[in-house]
N, C-alpha and C positions, 0 to 999 in steps of 0.2 A: 944555683941551688937545685939540685936535683934531689928528688925524693924517691925513695925506693920503698916499696911495700914489701914487707917481709912475709914470705909465705912459710907458714909453719910446716915442718916436715911431719911425716906420718908418725915418727917416734914421739915427737913432742905432743901430738894430738892424742895419741894413745896414753901417754903419761898423764895428760890433763884429765882425760876421761876416768882413768883409774883413780886419780887423786880426788876427783869429784865424787866418785862412788864411795871412796873410803870416808870422806868427810860426811856424806849423807847417810851413812849407815847409822841406823838408829836401833838401838837394841829393843824398841817397843814393838807392839803388834803390827803397826804399819810397816816397820822395817822388816819384819819377818816375811811379809808378803811382797816386799820389794817396792813399797810405795813411799813416796816422799810427801810429807804433809803440806809443804808450801806449794808444790806442784799440783797436788790433789785439790787444795783449796782454790788455786787459780783456775784449774779446769772446771771445778764445781761452779765457780762464779761465772766463767764463760758459758757453761751449759745453761745456767739459770738465765743469763742475759739473752742467749739465743732463744731459749724457751719463751721468755717474756716477749721478745720481738716477734717471734713466730705466732704466739698466742694473739698478740694485739693486731698485727698487720696481715696475717695470713689466715689463721684459724677462725677469728671472729668474722671477717668479711666472707670467708667461705661458708660459714654457718648461716650468715645472713642471706647469702646468695641461694643456698640450699633451701632455706625457709621460704624465700620468695618463689623459688621454683615449685616447692611443695604447695604453696598457696595458689600459684597459677594453675597447677595441675588440678588441685581441688576445685578451683573456680571453673576450670574447663569441664571437669566431670559434672559439676552442678549445672552448667550451661547445657551440656549434652543431654542431661536428664530433663531439663526444662524444655529444650527443643524437641526431644522425643515425646514428651507429654503433649506439647503443642501440636506436633505432627499427628499424634493419635487423635487428639481432639478435632483437628482439622479434617482428618479422614472420616471420623464418625459424623461430623457435621456435613461433610460432602456427601456421605452415604445417605444421611437423613434428607438432605436437599434433593438428591437424585430420586430417592423413594417418593418424596412429596411431588416432585416434578412428574414422575411416572404416573402417580395417581391422578394428578391434574390432567395430564395428557390423555389418560384413559377416560376420564370423565368428559373431556372435550370431545373425544372420539365417539363416545356413547351418545352425547348430546347431538353431535352432528349426524350420527346414524338415525337417531330418533327424529330429528328435524327432516332428514332426507326421506324417511318413511312417511312422515306427515305430508311433505310436499309431493311425494310420489302419489299418495292416496288422493290428495287434492287434485293433482293433474289428471289422474285416472277418472275421478268423479267429474271434473270439468269436461274431459273428452267424452265421457258417457252422456253428459247433458248436451254437449254439442252434437253428438250423433243422434240423440233423441230429437233434438231441435231440427236437425237436417231431415230426419225421417218424417217428422211431423209436417215440415214445410213441403216435403215431397208428396206426402199424402194429401195435403191441402191442394197442391198443384194438380195432382191426379184428379181429385174431386172436382176442382175448378175446370180442368180440361174436359173431364167426363161430362160435366154439366153443359160446358160450351158446345161439345160435340153433340150432346143430346138436343140442345136447343137448335143447333144447325140442322140436325137430322129431322127434328120436328118441322123446321121451316121447309126442308126439302120435301118431307112427306106431305106437308100442307100444299106446297107448290105442285107436287105430282098429283095430289088428289084434286086440286083445283083444275089442273090441265086435263086430267082424266075426266072430270065432270064436264069440263067444257067440250071435250072431244065427244063424250057420250051425248051431250046435248045437241051437238052439231051433227053428228052422224047417227043416227038411230042405232040404238044398241040392241044387240041380240044377246041372248044369254051366253053364247059361246064367246062373243066378243068381249063381253063384260068379264068373263072368267079369265080370258087370255090377258086382258088389260090389268086385272088384279095381280096375276102372276108376274107380269112385267114390272109392276110397281114394287112387288115384294123383292124381285131380283135386284132391282136398282137400289133398294134400301140395304141390302146385304153386301 
């Protein structure tokens, strides 16, 4: 059993196309424009089906995705504004803290300078008192040494006078001898 497929010839195809056109000729408005009603209806149904499928499975998800992106962008912009506001607030707070810190540092420096001046004045006064005390002790020592040397000198004068008196008593004194002895005593004292 061999089967053969018949291939229509080009004449047969042309004849069929012409026959189809003759049968489909409609004297109505659609026929005037060369439209067939059944083919037009089928294409309209196909278009509506494609439109519904595209609407449901492409357009709605695309709109949903675009809405999500729009919301994400709006949220990002809102976050940027909030962050910007926080940065400005942080900057102003930082500036306020820096200003306060500078004021405190200046106050500390001024207090330290004042304390330094007070301590310097106290040290100067203490040094002056110490110098006065040293001078007073030096004066006291000078007075004590002067009194000690005066006492020693008096003892020496008394000793010299006693020896001179003893010498005068033992040697008979003349006025010349007495004067020379007195001059010798004065020389020894100076």
